[in-house]
DOTORVO-57641 format. One record per residue: x, y, z of N, C-alpha, C in turn; residue number from 1; chain; residue in one letter. Coordinates in steps of 0.001 Angstrom, whole numbers. Each point is the difference from the previous one (the first is absolute). Example, Ala and Ser with C-alpha at 12.3 -4.5 7.8 and 13.67 -1.06 7.14 Angstrom:
% DOTORVO-57641
<nc1 = 13190	nc2 = -5690	nc3 = 7800	cac1 = -890	cac2 = 1190	cac3 = 0	cc1 = 900	cc2 = 1200	cc3 = 0	k = 1	c = A	r = A> $
<nc1 = -350	nc2 = 1050	nc3 = -720	cac1 = 820	cac2 = 1190	cac3 = 60	cc1 = -770	cc2 = 1090	cc3 = 730	k = 2	c = A	r = S> $
END
This chain:
% DOTORVO-57641
<nc1 = 841	nc2 = -1176	nc3 = 0	cac1 = -841	cac2 = 1176	cac3 = 0	cc1 = 889	cc2 = 1243	cc3 = 0	k = 1	c = A	r = X> $
<nc1 = -339	nc2 = 940	nc3 = -787	cac1 = 740	cac2 = 1243	cac3 = -105	cc1 = -543	cc2 = 990	cc3 = 1034	k = 2	c = A	r = X> $
<nc1 = 907	nc2 = 634	nc3 = 773	cac1 = -420	cac2 = 971	cac3 = 1013	cc1 = 146	cc2 = 1409	cc3 = -550	k = 3	c = A	r = X> $
<nc1 = -970	nc2 = 810	nc3 = 320	cac1 = 49	cac2 = 1395	cac3 = -402	cc1 = -8	cc2 = 868	cc3 = 1245	k = 4	c = A	r = X> $
<nc1 = 707	nc2 = 1100	nc3 = -68	cac1 = -76	cac2 = 990	cac3 = 1066	cc1 = -1048	cc2 = 1004	cc3 = -436	k = 5	c = A	r = X> $
<nc1 = -1057	nc2 = 71	nc3 = 790	cac1 = -1123	cac2 = 852	cac3 = -369	cc1 = -304	cc2 = 998	cc3 = 1102	k = 6	c = A	r = X> $
<nc1 = -605	nc2 = 1081	nc3 = -384	cac1 = -521	cac2 = 943	cac3 = 972	cc1 = -1248	cc2 = -617	cc3 = 614	k = 7	c = A	r = X> $
<nc1 = -355	nc2 = 460	nc3 = 1186	cac1 = -1183	cac2 = -530	cac3 = 685	cc1 = -1236	cc2 = 132	cc3 = -884	k = 8	c = A	r = X> $
<nc1 = -162	nc2 = 1145	nc3 = -620	cac1 = -1191	cac2 = 210	cac3 = -835	cc1 = -45	cc2 = -991	cc3 = -1159	k = 9	c = A	r = X> $
<nc1 = 1158	nc2 = -356	nc3 = -540	cac1 = 42	cac2 = -983	cac3 = -1079	cc1 = -251	cc2 = -1401	cc3 = 551	k = 10	c = A	r = X> $
<nc1 = 556	nc2 = -248	nc3 = 1172	cac1 = -88	cac2 = -1322	cac3 = 594	cc1 = -1440	cc2 = -411	cc3 = 286	k = 11	c = A	r = X> $
<nc1 = -818	nc2 = 906	nc3 = 500	cac1 = -1368	cac2 = -381	cac3 = 349	cc1 = -872	cc2 = -195	cc3 = -1241	k = 12	c = A	r = X> $
<nc1 = 461	nc2 = 410	nc3 = -1158	cac1 = -755	cac2 = -190	cac3 = -1230	cc1 = 515	cc2 = -1175	cc3 = -844	k = 13	c = A	r = X> $
<nc1 = 1011	nc2 = -708	nc3 = 517	cac1 = 533	cac2 = -1133	cac3 = -751	cc1 = -1047	cc2 = -1112	cc3 = -78	k = 14	c = A	r = X> $
<nc1 = -116	nc2 = -596	nc3 = -1159	cac1 = -1022	cac2 = -1024	cac3 = -240	cc1 = 286	cc2 = -1303	cc3 = 736	k = 15	c = A	r = X> $
<nc1 = 1265	nc2 = -339	nc3 = 183	cac1 = 322	cac2 = -1286	cac3 = 610	cc1 = -192	cc2 = -19	cc3 = 1516	k = 16	c = A	r = X> $
<nc1 = -270	nc2 = 1133	nc3 = 633	cac1 = -229	cac2 = 45	cac3 = 1443	cc1 = -1494	cc2 = -145	cc3 = 295	k = 17	c = A	r = X> $
<nc1 = -313	nc2 = -856	nc3 = 966	cac1 = -1412	cac2 = -130	cac3 = 348	cc1 = -426	cc2 = 1142	cc3 = 930	k = 18	c = A	r = X> $
<nc1 = -1275	nc2 = 88	nc3 = 226	cac1 = -592	cac2 = 1107	cac3 = 761	cc1 = 571	cc2 = 98	cc3 = 1411	k = 19	c = A	r = X> $
<nc1 = 169	nc2 = -1126	nc3 = 689	cac1 = 501	cac2 = -24	cac3 = 1373	cc1 = 1421	cc2 = 561	cc3 = 65	k = 20	c = A	r = X> $
<nc1 = 819	nc2 = -378	nc3 = -939	cac1 = 1377	cac2 = 486	cac3 = -34	cc1 = 15	cc2 = 1506	cc3 = -258	k = 21	c = A	r = X> $
<nc1 = -857	nc2 = 443	nc3 = -885	cac1 = -72	cac2 = 1436	cac3 = -284	cc1 = -405	cc2 = 782	cc3 = 1252	k = 22	c = A	r = X> $
<nc1 = -1002	nc2 = -508	nc3 = 738	cac1 = -420	cac2 = 657	cac3 = 1238	cc1 = 1134	cc2 = 19	cc3 = 1026	k = 23	c = A	r = X> $
<nc1 = 718	nc2 = -1103	nc3 = 78	cac1 = 1120	cac2 = -95	cac3 = 921	cc1 = 1068	cc2 = 1046	cc3 = -335	k = 24	c = A	r = X> $
<nc1 = 290	nc2 = 167	nc3 = -1263	cac1 = 990	cac2 = 996	cac3 = -449	cc1 = -464	cc2 = 1406	cc3 = 362	k = 25	c = A	r = X> $
<nc1 = -1274	nc2 = 278	nc3 = -222	cac1 = -555	cac2 = 1316	cac3 = 321	cc1 = 87	cc2 = 258	cc3 = 1504	k = 26	c = A	r = X> $
<nc1 = -330	nc2 = -1007	nc3 = 813	cac1 = 81	cac2 = 156	cac3 = 1457	cc1 = 1441	cc2 = 246	cc3 = 445	k = 27	c = A	r = X> $
<nc1 = 931	nc2 = -764	nc3 = -555	cac1 = 1409	cac2 = 194	cac3 = 344	cc1 = 472	cc2 = 1406	cc3 = -373	k = 28	c = A	r = X> $
<nc1 = -415	nc2 = 421	nc3 = -1182	cac1 = 383	cac2 = 1336	cac3 = -463	cc1 = -599	cc2 = 1067	cc3 = 916	k = 29	c = A	r = X> $
<nc1 = -1251	nc2 = -182	nc3 = 394	cac1 = -654	cac2 = 960	cac3 = 902	cc1 = 695	cc2 = 40	cc3 = 1351	k = 30	c = A	r = X> $
<nc1 = 348	nc2 = -1182	nc3 = 518	cac1 = 718	cac2 = -53	cac3 = 1275	cc1 = 1364	cc2 = 681	cc3 = -105	k = 31	c = A	r = X> $
<nc1 = 667	nc2 = -208	nc3 = -1116	cac1 = 1304	cac2 = 629	cac3 = -219	cc1 = -135	cc2 = 1514	cc3 = 46	k = 32	c = A	r = X> $
<nc1 = -1002	nc2 = 527	nc3 = -684	cac1 = -229	cac2 = 1450	cac3 = -5	cc1 = -351	cc2 = 470	cc3 = 1409	k = 33	c = A	r = X> $
<nc1 = -854	nc2 = -759	nc3 = 699	cac1 = -419	cac2 = 357	cac3 = 1355	cc1 = 1205	cc2 = 71	cc3 = 936	k = 34	c = A	r = X> $
<nc1 = 839	nc2 = -1042	nc3 = -15	cac1 = 1158	cac2 = -20	cac3 = 878	cc1 = 1028	cc2 = 1050	cc3 = -399	k = 35	c = A	r = X> $
<nc1 = 121	nc2 = 249	nc3 = -1274	cac1 = 896	cac2 = 1051	cac3 = -475	cc1 = -444	cc2 = 1356	cc3 = 555	k = 36	c = A	r = X> $
<nc1 = -1308	nc2 = 246	nc3 = 14	cac1 = -538	cac2 = 1253	cac3 = 550	cc1 = 269	cc2 = 97	cc3 = 1500	k = 37	c = A	r = X> $
<nc1 = -165	nc2 = -1105	nc3 = 710	cac1 = 262	cac2 = -14	cac3 = 1442	cc1 = 1470	cc2 = 313	cc3 = 262	k = 38	c = A	r = X> $
<nc1 = 877	nc2 = -635	nc3 = -740	cac1 = 1440	cac2 = 217	cac3 = 183	cc1 = 358	cc2 = 1454	cc3 = -298	k = 39	c = A	r = X> $
<nc1 = -524	nc2 = 544	nc3 = -1099	cac1 = 287	cac2 = 1400	cac3 = -338	cc1 = -521	cc2 = 936	cc3 = 1077	k = 40	c = A	r = X> $
<nc1 = -1175	nc2 = -294	nc3 = 547	cac1 = -581	cac2 = 816	cac3 = 1053	cc1 = 884	cc2 = -30	cc3 = 1254	k = 41	c = A	r = X> $
<nc1 = 507	nc2 = -1180	nc3 = 359	cac1 = 881	cac2 = -115	cac3 = 1159	cc1 = 1294	cc2 = 775	cc3 = -243	k = 42	c = A	r = X> $
<nc1 = 521	nc2 = -79	nc3 = -1204	cac1 = 1218	cac2 = 755	cac3 = -323	cc1 = -247	cc2 = 1491	cc3 = 122	k = 43	c = A	r = X> $
<nc1 = -1169	nc2 = 458	nc3 = -479	cac1 = -318	cac2 = 1427	cac3 = 88	cc1 = -108	cc2 = 448	cc3 = 1446	k = 44	c = A	r = X> $
<nc1 = -617	nc2 = -832	nc3 = 850	cac1 = -117	cac2 = 338	cac3 = 1415	cc1 = 1383	cc2 = 162	cc3 = 623	k = 45	c = A	r = X> $
<nc1 = 896	nc2 = -935	nc3 = -332	cac1 = 1335	cac2 = 45	cac3 = 575	cc1 = 815	cc2 = 1150	cc3 = -570	k = 46	c = A	r = X> $
<nc1 = -282	nc2 = 384	nc3 = -1234	cac1 = 729	cac2 = 1088	cac3 = -619	cc1 = -490	cc2 = 1358	cc3 = 502	k = 47	c = A	r = X> $
<nc1 = -1081	nc2 = 7	nc3 = 743	cac1 = -569	cac2 = 1245	cac3 = 499	cc1 = 770	cc2 = 553	cc3 = 1195	k = 48	c = A	r = X> $
<nc1 = 1188	nc2 = -500	nc3 = 234	cac1 = 797	cac2 = 528	cac3 = 1093	cc1 = 525	cc2 = 1383	cc3 = -375	k = 49	c = A	r = X> $
<nc1 = 732	nc2 = 593	nc3 = 894	cac1 = 501	cac2 = 1355	cac3 = -208	cc1 = 822	cc2 = 88	cc3 = -1277	k = 50	c = A	r = X> $
<nc1 = -268	nc2 = 1031	nc3 = -783	cac1 = 691	cac2 = 151	cac3 = -1284	cc1 = 1467	cc2 = 344	cc3 = 186	k = 51	c = A	r = X> $
<nc1 = 404	nc2 = 356	nc3 = 1202	cac1 = 1399	cac2 = 334	cac3 = 271	cc1 = 868	cc2 = -1240	cc3 = 189	k = 52	c = A	r = X> $
<nc1 = -639	nc2 = -1148	nc3 = 118	cac1 = 752	cac2 = -1237	cac3 = 208	cc1 = 299	cc2 = -661	cc3 = -1334	k = 53	c = A	r = X> $
<nc1 = 1094	nc2 = -657	nc3 = -124	cac1 = 1069	cac2 = -146	cac3 = 971	cc1 = 877	cc2 = 1247	cc3 = 48	k = 54	c = A	r = X> $
<nc1 = 595	nc2 = 222	nc3 = 1156	cac1 = 946	cac2 = 1098	cac3 = 143	cc1 = 1313	cc2 = -397	cc3 = -660	k = 55	c = A	r = X> $
<nc1 = 723	nc2 = 979	nc3 = -515	cac1 = 1330	cac2 = -317	cac3 = -508	cc1 = 887	cc2 = -300	cc3 = 1200	k = 56	c = A	r = X> $
<nc1 = 1085	nc2 = -663	nc3 = -251	cac1 = 934	cac2 = -337	cac3 = 1074	cc1 = 517	cc2 = 1272	cc3 = 676	k = 57	c = A	r = X> $
<nc1 = 293	nc2 = 1007	nc3 = -806	cac1 = 496	cac2 = 1272	cac3 = 533	cc1 = -1021	cc2 = 648	cc3 = 920	k = 58	c = A	r = X> $
<nc1 = -1240	nc2 = 101	nc3 = -456	cac1 = -1055	cac2 = 625	cac3 = 803	cc1 = -245	cc2 = -799	cc3 = 1277	k = 59	c = A	r = X> $
<nc1 = 12	nc2 = -1314	nc3 = -107	cac1 = -211	cac2 = -853	cac3 = 1168	cc1 = 1053	cc2 = 303	cc3 = 1068	k = 60	c = A	r = X> $
<nc1 = 1263	nc2 = 39	nc3 = -408	cac1 = 1072	cac2 = 252	cac3 = 961	cc1 = -27	cc2 = 1430	cc3 = 537	k = 61	c = A	r = X> $
<nc1 = -379	nc2 = 963	nc3 = -828	cac1 = -106	cac2 = 1381	cac3 = 490	cc1 = -1080	cc2 = 86	cc3 = 1073	k = 62	c = A	r = X> $
<nc1 = -1171	nc2 = -594	nc3 = -254	cac1 = -1072	cac2 = 18	cac3 = 1009	cc1 = 441	cc2 = -706	cc3 = 1274	k = 63	c = A	r = X> $
<nc1 = 694	nc2 = -1096	nc3 = -172	cac1 = 491	cac2 = -743	cac3 = 1159	cc1 = 1011	cc2 = 837	cc3 = 784	k = 64	c = A	r = X> $
<nc1 = 857	nc2 = 709	nc3 = -722	cac1 = 997	cac2 = 854	cac3 = 659	cc1 = -658	cc2 = 1163	cc3 = 734	k = 65	c = A	r = X> $
<nc1 = -1162	nc2 = 429	nc3 = -459	cac1 = -664	cac2 = 1164	cac3 = 596	cc1 = -970	cc2 = -368	cc3 = 1123	k = 66	c = A	r = X> $
<nc1 = 96	nc2 = -1209	nc3 = 525	cac1 = -813	cac2 = -334	cac3 = 1170	cc1 = 467	cc2 = 824	cc3 = 1194	k = 67	c = A	r = X> $
<nc1 = 1220	nc2 = 519	nc3 = -91	cac1 = 506	cac2 = 986	cac3 = 953	cc1 = 297	cc2 = 1266	cc3 = -793	k = 68	c = A	r = X> $
<nc1 = -442	nc2 = 1161	nc3 = 466	cac1 = 257	cac2 = 1235	cac3 = -747	cc1 = 1497	cc2 = 221	cc3 = -234	k = 69	c = A	r = X> $
<nc1 = 337	nc2 = 351	nc3 = -1220	cac1 = 1408	cac2 = 222	cac3 = -324	cc1 = 137	cc2 = 853	cc3 = -1256	k = 70	c = A	r = X> $
<nc1 = 1213	nc2 = 399	nc3 = -300	cac1 = 258	cac2 = 834	cac3 = -1170	cc1 = 648	cc2 = -822	cc3 = -1122	k = 71	c = A	r = X> $
<nc1 = 178	nc2 = 636	nc3 = -1158	cac1 = 421	cac2 = -669	cac3 = -1222	cc1 = 1227	cc2 = -872	cc3 = 72	k = 72	c = A	r = X> $
<nc1 = 1099	nc2 = 525	nc3 = 545	cac1 = 1243	cac2 = -775	cac3 = 16	cc1 = -153	cc2 = -1264	cc3 = 839	k = 73	c = A	r = X> $
<nc1 = -671	nc2 = 127	nc3 = 1129	cac1 = -216	cac2 = -1166	cac3 = 868	cc1 = -930	cc2 = -1006	cc3 = -686	k = 74	c = A	r = X> $
<nc1 = -970	nc2 = 499	nc3 = -774	cac1 = -894	cac2 = -893	cac3 = -750	cc1 = 835	cc2 = -842	cc3 = -960	k = 75	c = A	r = X> $
<nc1 = 930	nc2 = 634	nc3 = -726	cac1 = 855	cac2 = -737	cac3 = -940	cc1 = 798	cc2 = -1082	cc3 = 727	k = 76	c = A	r = X> $
<nc1 = 543	nc2 = 336	nc3 = 1172	cac1 = 771	cac2 = -976	cac3 = 771	cc1 = -880	cc2 = -1152	cc3 = 489	k = 77	c = A	r = X> $
<nc1 = -1182	nc2 = 354	nc3 = 514	cac1 = -909	cac2 = -1039	cac3 = 514	cc1 = -455	cc2 = -941	cc3 = -1104	k = 78	c = A	r = X> $
<nc1 = -324	nc2 = 554	nc3 = -1183	cac1 = -450	cac2 = -836	cac3 = -1118	cc1 = 1099	cc2 = -985	cc3 = -377	k = 79	c = A	r = X> $
<nc1 = 1227	nc2 = 474	nc3 = -72	cac1 = 1111	cac2 = -885	cac3 = -334	cc1 = 181	cc2 = -1081	cc3 = 1068	k = 80	c = A	r = X> $
<nc1 = -114	nc2 = 413	nc3 = 1262	cac1 = 150	cac2 = -945	cac3 = 1109	cc1 = -1136	cc2 = -1033	cc3 = 11	k = 81	c = A	r = X> $
<nc1 = -1248	nc2 = 465	nc3 = -119	cac1 = -1155	cac2 = -895	cac3 = 34	cc1 = 6	cc2 = -987	cc3 = -1161	k = 82	c = A	r = X> $
<nc1 = 489	nc2 = 448	nc3 = -1147	cac1 = 2	cac2 = -866	cac3 = -1190	cc1 = 1240	cc2 = -874	cc3 = -75	k = 83	c = A	r = X> $
<nc1 = 858	nc2 = 101	nc3 = 983	cac1 = 1221	cac2 = -799	cac3 = -12	cc1 = 935	cc2 = 424	cc3 = -1138	k = 84	c = A	r = X> $
<nc1 = -38	nc2 = 1276	nc3 = -334	cac1 = 855	cac2 = 524	cac3 = -1061	cc1 = -549	cc2 = -207	cc3 = -1404	k = 85	c = A	r = X> $
<nc1 = -1188	nc2 = -592	nc3 = -102	cac1 = -607	cac2 = -269	cac3 = -1312	cc1 = -553	cc2 = 1255	cc3 = -662	k = 86	c = A	r = X> $
<nc1 = -431	nc2 = 962	nc3 = 816	cac1 = -582	cac2 = 1234	cac3 = -533	cc1 = 825	cc2 = 1175	cc3 = 501	k = 87	c = A	r = X> $
<nc1 = 573	nc2 = 729	nc3 = -951	cac1 = 755	cac2 = 1210	cac3 = 322	cc1 = -649	cc2 = 1155	cc3 = -740	k = 88	c = A	r = X> $
<nc1 = -362	nc2 = 1006	nc3 = 751	cac1 = -710	cac2 = 1130	cac3 = -591	cc1 = 921	cc2 = 1187	cc3 = -230	k = 89	c = A	r = X> $
<nc1 = -111	nc2 = 572	nc3 = -1175	cac1 = 655	cac2 = 1282	cac3 = -259	cc1 = -938	cc2 = 1080	cc3 = 518	k = 90	c = A	r = X> $
<nc1 = 533	nc2 = 1172	nc3 = 261	cac1 = -800	cac2 = 1096	cac3 = 555	cc1 = -1179	cc2 = 335	cc3 = -909	k = 91	c = A	r = X> $
<nc1 = 227	nc2 = 57	nc3 = -1306	cac1 = -1073	cac2 = 336	cac3 = -941	cc1 = -1129	cc2 = -1016	cc3 = 25	k = 92	c = A	r = X> $
<nc1 = 358	nc2 = -1271	nc3 = 63	cac1 = -1005	cac2 = -1071	cac3 = 60	cc1 = -799	cc2 = 113	cc3 = 1292	k = 93	c = A	r = X> $
<nc1 = 713	nc2 = 218	nc3 = 1098	cac1 = -665	cac2 = 101	cac3 = 1297	cc1 = -976	cc2 = 1165	cc3 = 36	k = 94	c = A	r = X> $
<nc1 = 433	nc2 = 1173	nc3 = -426	cac1 = -872	cac2 = 1168	cac3 = 101	cc1 = -1153	cc2 = -46	cc3 = -1004	k = 95	c = A	r = X> $
<nc1 = 209	nc2 = -657	nc3 = -1129	cac1 = -1107	cac2 = -227	cac3 = -932	cc1 = -1045	cc2 = -908	cc3 = 627	k = 96	c = A	r = X> $
<nc1 = 479	nc2 = -1056	nc3 = 657	cac1 = -912	cac2 = -936	cac3 = 681	cc1 = -711	cc2 = 701	cc3 = 1154	k = 97	c = A	r = X> $
<nc1 = 728	nc2 = 821	nc3 = 735	cac1 = -605	cac2 = 728	cac3 = 1124	cc1 = -1116	cc2 = 921	cc3 = -495	k = 98	c = A	r = X> $
<nc1 = 236	nc2 = 698	nc3 = -1104	cac1 = -1037	cac2 = 871	cac3 = -575	cc1 = -1261	cc2 = -803	cc3 = -334	k = 99	c = A	r = X> $
<nc1 = 183	nc2 = -1152	nc3 = -633	cac1 = -1149	cac2 = -855	cac3 = -347	cc1 = -712	cc2 = -496	cc3 = 1248	k = 100	c = A	r = X> $
<nc1 = 754	nc2 = -399	nc3 = 998	cac1 = -602	cac2 = -512	cac3 = 1237	cc1 = -745	cc2 = 1103	cc3 = 748	k = 101	c = A	r = X> $
<nc1 = 515	nc2 = 1224	nc3 = -58	cac1 = -706	cac2 = 1123	cac3 = 613	cc1 = -1318	cc2 = 269	cc3 = -724	k = 102	c = A	r = X> $
<nc1 = 30	nc2 = -50	nc3 = -1343	cac1 = -1226	cac2 = 228	cac3 = -786	cc1 = -1054	cc2 = -1061	cc3 = 302	k = 103	c = A	r = X> $
<nc1 = 449	nc2 = -1236	nc3 = 172	cac1 = -933	cac2 = -1104	cac3 = 281	cc1 = -398	cc2 = -51	cc3 = 1472	k = 104	c = A	r = X> $
<nc1 = 626	nc2 = 873	nc3 = 806	cac1 = -266	cac2 = 89	cac3 = 1436	cc1 = 428	cc2 = -1267	cc3 = 754	k = 105	c = A	r = X> $
<nc1 = 1034	nc2 = -682	nc3 = -513	cac1 = 552	cac2 = -1167	cac3 = 683	cc1 = 1014	cc2 = 419	cc3 = 1058	k = 106	c = A	r = X> $
<nc1 = 546	nc2 = 1217	nc3 = -171	cac1 = 911	cac2 = 550	cac3 = 987	cc1 = -388	cc2 = 1445	cc3 = 269	k = 107	c = A	r = X> $
<nc1 = 502	nc2 = 531	nc3 = 1109	cac1 = -259	cac2 = 1394	cac3 = 346	cc1 = 1325	cc2 = 675	cc3 = 317	k = 108	c = A	r = X> $
<nc1 = 41	nc2 = 1289	nc3 = -222	cac1 = 1160	cac2 = 798	cac3 = 351	cc1 = -212	cc2 = 499	cc3 = 1426	k = 109	c = A	r = X> $
<nc1 = 1024	nc2 = -111	nc3 = 818	cac1 = -96	cac2 = 390	cac3 = 1401	cc1 = 899	cc2 = 1217	cc3 = 225	k = 110	c = A	r = X> $
<nc1 = -495	nc2 = 995	nc3 = 730	cac1 = 849	cac2 = 1164	cac3 = 293	cc1 = 1270	cc2 = -425	cc3 = 751	k = 111	c = A	r = X> $
<nc1 = 1110	nc2 = 622	nc3 = -382	cac1 = 1278	cac2 = -363	cac3 = 595	cc1 = 669	cc2 = 1226	cc3 = 592	k = 112	c = A	r = X> $
<nc1 = 805	nc2 = -198	nc3 = 1025	cac1 = 748	cac2 = 1094	cac3 = 609	cc1 = 1079	cc2 = 492	cc3 = -960	k = 113	c = A	r = X> $
<nc1 = 540	nc2 = -929	nc3 = -794	cac1 = 1028	cac2 = 344	cac3 = -986	cc1 = -701	cc2 = 378	cc3 = -1309	k = 114	c = A	r = X> $
<nc1 = 91	nc2 = 1264	nc3 = -373	cac1 = -692	cac2 = 509	cac3 = -1181	cc1 = 549	cc2 = -622	cc3 = -1293	k = 115	c = A	r = X> $
<nc1 = 1266	nc2 = -446	nc3 = 30	cac1 = 621	cac2 = -554	cac3 = -1205	cc1 = -494	cc2 = -1406	cc3 = -328	k = 116	c = A	r = X> $
<nc1 = -556	nc2 = -678	nc3 = 972	cac1 = -412	cac2 = -1401	cac3 = -209	cc1 = -1504	cc2 = -139	cc3 = 121	k = 117	c = A	r = X> $
<nc1 = -561	nc2 = -667	nc3 = -995	cac1 = -1428	cac2 = -320	cac3 = 82	cc1 = -125	cc2 = -1389	cc3 = 599	k = 118	c = A	r = X> $
<nc1 = -875	nc2 = -104	nc3 = 964	cac1 = -220	cac2 = -1281	cac3 = 673	cc1 = -1330	cc2 = -565	cc3 = -466	k = 119	c = A	r = X> $
<nc1 = 0	nc2 = -1300	nc3 = -274	cac1 = -1194	cac2 = -675	cac3 = -500	cc1 = -333	cc2 = -1181	cc3 = 904	k = 120	c = A	r = X> $
<nc1 = -1276	nc2 = -366	nc3 = -2	cac1 = -457	cac2 = -1179	cac3 = 745	cc1 = -1124	cc2 = -662	cc3 = -793	k = 121	c = A	r = X> $
<nc1 = -182	nc2 = -1265	nc3 = 245	cac1 = -1083	cac2 = -724	cac3 = -677	cc1 = -1342	cc2 = 463	cc3 = 580	k = 122	c = A	r = X> $
<nc1 = -996	nc2 = 146	nc3 = -848	cac1 = -1341	cac2 = 418	cac3 = 432	cc1 = -830	cc2 = -1243	cc3 = 320	k = 123	c = A	r = X> $
<nc1 = -1164	nc2 = 175	nc3 = 633	cac1 = -876	cac2 = -1157	cac3 = 238	cc1 = -363	cc2 = -719	cc3 = -1317	k = 124	c = A	r = X> $
<nc1 = -246	nc2 = 770	nc3 = -1068	cac1 = -300	cac2 = -617	cac3 = -1287	cc1 = 1207	cc2 = -776	cc3 = -522	k = 125	c = A	r = X> $
<nc1 = 1179	nc2 = 552	nc3 = 214	cac1 = 1227	cac2 = -684	cac3 = -406	cc1 = 190	cc2 = -1307	cc3 = 749	k = 126	c = A	r = X> $
<nc1 = -338	nc2 = 10	nc3 = 1301	cac1 = 93	cac2 = -1234	cac3 = 795	cc1 = -971	cc2 = -1051	cc3 = -530	k = 127	c = A	r = X> $
<nc1 = -1197	nc2 = 444	nc3 = -380	cac1 = -992	cac2 = -942	cac3 = -529	cc1 = 478	cc2 = -631	cc3 = -1294	k = 128	c = A	r = X> $
<nc1 = 553	nc2 = 819	nc3 = -902	cac1 = 444	cac2 = -527	cac3 = -1290	cc1 = 1218	cc2 = -907	cc3 = 184	k = 129	c = A	r = X> $
<nc1 = 872	nc2 = 353	nc3 = 941	cac1 = 1165	cac2 = -833	cac3 = 304	cc1 = -459	cc2 = -1352	cc3 = 547	k = 130	c = A	r = X> $
<nc1 = -976	nc2 = 28	nc3 = 901	cac1 = -545	cac2 = -1239	cac3 = 566	cc1 = -679	cc2 = -840	cc3 = -1077	k = 131	c = A	r = X> $
<nc1 = -744	nc2 = 644	nc3 = -877	cac1 = -683	cac2 = -725	cac3 = -1079	cc1 = 1010	cc2 = -667	cc3 = -935	k = 132	c = A	r = X> $
<nc1 = 1084	nc2 = 691	nc3 = -315	cac1 = 1010	cac2 = -586	cac3 = -873	cc1 = 730	cc2 = -1131	cc3 = 706	k = 133	c = A	r = X> $
<nc1 = 232	nc2 = 170	nc3 = 1300	cac1 = 612	cac2 = -1072	cac3 = 783	cc1 = -886	cc2 = -1257	cc3 = -39	k = 134	c = A	r = X> $
<nc1 = -1304	nc2 = 179	nc3 = 205	cac1 = -927	cac2 = -1135	cac3 = -31	cc1 = -23	cc2 = -650	cc3 = -1381	k = 135	c = A	r = X> $
<nc1 = 55	nc2 = 816	nc3 = -1049	cac1 = 24	cac2 = -523	cac3 = -1366	cc1 = 1239	cc2 = -868	cc3 = -216	k = 136	c = A	r = X> $
<nc1 = 1155	nc2 = 501	nc3 = 434	cac1 = 1243	cac2 = -753	cac3 = -172	cc1 = 25	cc2 = -1240	cc3 = 896	k = 137	c = A	r = X> $
<nc1 = -547	nc2 = 131	nc3 = 1214	cac1 = -60	cac2 = -1139	cac3 = 916	cc1 = -841	cc2 = -1126	cc3 = -603	k = 138	c = A	r = X> $
<nc1 = -1127	nc2 = 379	nc3 = -607	cac1 = -844	cac2 = -997	cac3 = -659	cc1 = 764	cc2 = -684	cc3 = -1136	k = 139	c = A	r = X> $
<nc1 = 711	nc2 = 785	nc3 = -794	cac1 = 775	cac2 = -575	cac3 = -1106	cc1 = 1056	cc2 = -964	cc3 = 534	k = 140	c = A	r = X> $
<nc1 = 658	nc2 = 360	nc3 = 1084	cac1 = 1027	cac2 = -867	cac3 = 581	cc1 = -609	cc2 = -1296	cc3 = 527	k = 141	c = A	r = X> $
<nc1 = -1141	nc2 = 103	nc3 = 669	cac1 = -655	cac2 = -1202	cac3 = 527	cc1 = -412	cc2 = -944	cc3 = -1118	k = 142	c = A	r = X> $
<nc1 = -577	nc2 = 540	nc3 = -1050	cac1 = -420	cac2 = -825	cac3 = -1143	cc1 = 1214	cc2 = -646	cc3 = -654	k = 143	c = A	r = X> $
<nc1 = 1054	nc2 = 792	nc3 = -187	cac1 = 1219	cac2 = -511	cac3 = -622	cc1 = 615	cc2 = -1105	cc3 = 846	k = 144	c = A	r = X> $
<nc1 = 106	nc2 = 219	nc3 = 1299	cac1 = 562	cac2 = -1030	cac3 = 896	cc1 = -809	cc2 = -1276	cc3 = -51	k = 145	c = A	r = X> $
<nc1 = -1312	nc2 = 141	nc3 = 18	cac1 = -878	cac2 = -1171	cac3 = -35	cc1 = 220	cc2 = -789	cc3 = -1285	k = 146	c = A	r = X> $
<nc1 = 41	nc2 = 685	nc3 = -1113	cac1 = 160	cac2 = -681	cac3 = -1291	cc1 = 1381	cc2 = -624	cc3 = -111	k = 147	c = A	r = X> $
<nc1 = 1021	nc2 = 718	nc3 = 427	cac1 = 1357	cac2 = -553	cac3 = -89	cc1 = 182	cc2 = -1200	cc3 = 919	k = 148	c = A	r = X> $
<nc1 = -599	nc2 = 40	nc3 = 1204	cac1 = 87	cac2 = -1138	cac3 = 907	cc1 = -732	cc2 = -1204	cc3 = -565	k = 149	c = A	r = X> $
<nc1 = -1172	nc2 = 229	nc3 = -626	cac1 = -754	cac2 = -1108	cac3 = -610	cc1 = 778	cc2 = -587	cc3 = -1164	k = 150	c = A	r = X> $
<nc1 = 691	nc2 = 862	nc3 = -740	cac1 = 764	cac2 = -451	cac3 = -1154	cc1 = 1200	cc2 = -830	cc3 = 408	k = 151	c = A	r = X> $
<nc1 = 568	nc2 = 288	nc3 = 1171	cac1 = 1181	cac2 = -722	cac3 = 475	cc1 = -376	cc2 = -1393	cc3 = 472	k = 152	c = A	r = X> $
<nc1 = -1141	nc2 = -127	nc3 = 656	cac1 = -429	cac2 = -1299	cac3 = 552	cc1 = -379	cc2 = -973	cc3 = -1055	k = 153	c = A	r = X> $
END
């Protein structure tokens, strides 16, 4: 017997298929569409998280460094220290990121006794976004560990 690859619409009109088989194909196709819609809906729900996520590595470390109020040079040092030397910020990169974080209200500028230095701290909104990104990464790590452990066994 020669096999043909047919579209569903062609398949249900084939003469060699009996009525029961045609109904079965239609039901399977309907279930496929139904489950596809459910899966897409679940994906949309999960994608409805904050549009700011995921944070870039640089922004993540800057927010983490600003859990204590500090100024630019110390932020650069803390980011390098927290990242284990993986992230090194130039002044231009840091201040560009700071401007963006101020606009998004993830950090706030704090009055300082030293007029030459601007001091920044993470805002409540910044803490929330940092926590949300941490939870996102934690979930990814848990899933990855689970899959890798299952794969090893």
